[in-house]
N, C-alpha and C positions, 0 to 999 in steps of 0.2 A: 563646413563655417566659413570657408574660404568663398566658397560662391556666395553665402547670404553677404556675405562681408563687402563683396565686390559688388552685387546688386545694392545692398543699403547705402552703397557711396554713390550709386546713380539715382539714386532714390534722391538723396540730400543734395547731392549737385542739381537735380531739376527742380526742387525747392526753391536754390536759392535763385537760381534763375528764373522764378513765377512761373515754373510750368503748370505746376500746382502748387495750391495752399494751403493744403492739410493731408494727412490721411494717417491711416493706421499701417504699421508695419510689425508682423507677430514672426516670431523665429525659432527653430525649437532644435536643440541638440540632439544628438545622434542617441538610441536608447542603448545603456549599458547593460548588456545582460551576463552575468557571470555565474557560472558552472561550479558547484565545489569539489566537484571531479570530474574528471572525462567522460564526457557522456556517450552513452552506447551507440548513438549514431551524429555524425557531425553534422551541425544545422546549416542550411544551405546560406550562403551570405545573401546579405538582403540589405540596399541601401539604409541607411538612416539607423543600423543596429549594431553593435559592438560585442564580440564575445570574446570572454577570456575564462579562464579555469584558475580558480584560485582553493581556498583550503580553510575549512573553520578554523585551524590553530593561526589563522594567520589574520590580520583587519582589514576589512572591506574599504575600498577607498571610497571618500565621499564622489555621489555622481552616479552610483551604481542602483540600476534603476529597479531591474529584475534579479533577483537571486533563485538558482533553480539547485534541488538538492533531491536526494532519493532517500529511501528508508531508511539505510544506514546512518544516515548524518543527520544526528540532533539537533534538534534548534531549542533550545530551551527558555525559560522566561527570562534569563538574565543576557542571554546572544541574541534574541531578538531586540531586546532592549539597545544591546548597543549597535546595530545594524546603521550606516548612517541615514540621515533623517531625508533621503532622495529618496531611499528603497521603499517603494510604494508596492511592489508585488513577490508573494513567493511561489516557485511552481515546483511541486513536488511530482517524481516520477514514481507514482505507488497507488494504490488502491485506497490506504486509508491514512489517518493525521497523525495515528500516537506516537510520530518523531517530532513532532512539531505544538508549540504550546500558543494553540489559537486564542487564551486570553489574552497574550502578551501582545499577538496578533493584531486583535481587536483594538488594544489599548493605543498602538501606536498609527491603526489605522492603515495596516498592511494587509491587503487582499491576499487569500491562498487559493490556488487554483492546483487540480491534479490534472495531471497529463498522461494520457495511455493508459488510462483506467482501463479500459473496455480490454485491452490486449494484454495488460498484467494481470487483472481477474481470470480470463481467459486459461491465461499461463498458470497460474496457482493452482486453478483449480486443476487443471489436468495431472500438477505433480500432485497434488492430494487424491486423487483418482488413483494415481499408480499406486502409491502408499499403500490408502486402504484396502485396494485386490494383492499386493504383494502381504501386505501383513497378516490378510484372513489365512490366509495359505501358509503360513509361518517361513517367509521368505526371508526375514531378517535373521533367521534362528539360524540360515544357513548361508549367509553372507562369508565371504572368505574362506568357504571350504572348496578345495581344488577341482577343478572337471575338467577330464578325467582323472579321477585317482581312487584310493581303496576307501577314502572318507567320504565318498559322492554316494549316497543313499537314492536310490531311483524312485524309491517310492516315498520321499519325503512330501512330492507335491499332492498327495490325496490326501494328506491329513489336515488339520487344520478347519475351517468352517467355509461351506461355500454361501458364494454373494448372495443367493436367490432365501437362505437360512438363516442370516445374518442380522442381527441389529444393531444399527449404526446411529451414534448421540454426536447431534452436536451443542456446542456452549455459544451462543450467540449467532444470529444469523442477517449477518450483513450481506455485501455482495458476492465474497468468495466463497462464503458457506451457501448461499444459495444456489450460485452455479456450480458448484461439488454436487449437491443435492438431486440438482438437475441431471447431472452426467450420470451419477448413480442410478438415477430412475430409470435413465432411457437404458439401462445396462438391465435392472432386475425389477419387475414388477411385484415382486413378492418380497423384496429385503424391507425389512420394517425401519423406518427412518424416524426420529424424535430427535426435540431439541428444547432447549432449556434458555428464558432470559434472565440471566440476573437483573437486581433490582437496580434502577437507577441508568440500563444500559437502553438507548433508545432503539426500536425494532420497528419497522414499518412489514414485516413479513405477514403475511396472512396463514391462519392454523387453517390446514386443507393443502394448503398448496405442496405440489409431489405427494399428496396422501402423508405428509406428515402433522403431529400431533404435538402439542407439549405437554415435558412431563417435568416433575420436581428434580432437583438436582441429585437428592440423593436415590432416585430412583434410576436416572440415565446412569450415572457412574457404576450402579452395583447391577445393572442388567446390561449393559451394551459389549457389544465385542469389540467396539471401536468407538472410542471416544475422542473428538477433534474439537478442541479448543479454539474458539475464532472470535472471542472478545476482544476491544482495545484495552492496551496495560494501561489503567489509570488507578487512581489511588481505592476505588470501589474493589475493582476485580483484582488488582495486587494480592499474591497467596490465594488466591480463589482453588487452583490445584494446589495442593500441599500433601504433606504425609497422609494425613487423615483421609484424604479424597485418591489417594492411589489403595489404601488398607482397603478401602470398600469396594476396588475393582476385583473383575474375576481375574484370576492366574494367568488365563491367555487371553487379556485384553490386547489390544494393541492403539496406544494413544499416540497420533499426528497432531503436532504442531506445524500454523502456517509459518512458524518463522524458524 
């Protein structure tokens, strides 16, 4: 701004001396980018961009142009409505938008963009894959058992269900579910993969991809060895998996949630 002020003063002086009669002078203050928590990687310094860290518990100052959040930082309707009038962009470090009230952002004219989406999708898919295989082999029942020790049973990993003989069901088929199914299919050609899309949930997944087929929710819950809920948390999906749902599942089922 100091440089701009000096140049503006120079142009005004030239106008006073008759060097030019008219002109258009424009300026822009630096963009203020505010992270709601410490970012996983420090952004590279750039001209005309100021970075800072705030908290959702504190009021954002007037002049904040960009707000950066992660999936653990909720932006509900009221919080978005209370953002400064200068805020024009929300960047979320996540694959989904469950934590942001998209309706409020649209009303305010604030755009929402996702950063590092591909890296997050692949990371969570790897996490889910490891849980699926570990759960099928009853690994969770042996968590905390000291090794070596008297309580350790060397035959525990022969129990459970072989991935090739298992049936795995996804509830919802977003980016993470699709990537997880892709990884499972690359490891097993005979594993049965099914999915269910609840009503009012948008889905672009094409049946037959990764040799998956759509089934009813009751069929999925009662027959699958692994159940993976992957739908966003909305008014429609709240309570989708309840006591009745668990009572329908196999006694040996493994339930894995992306959260």
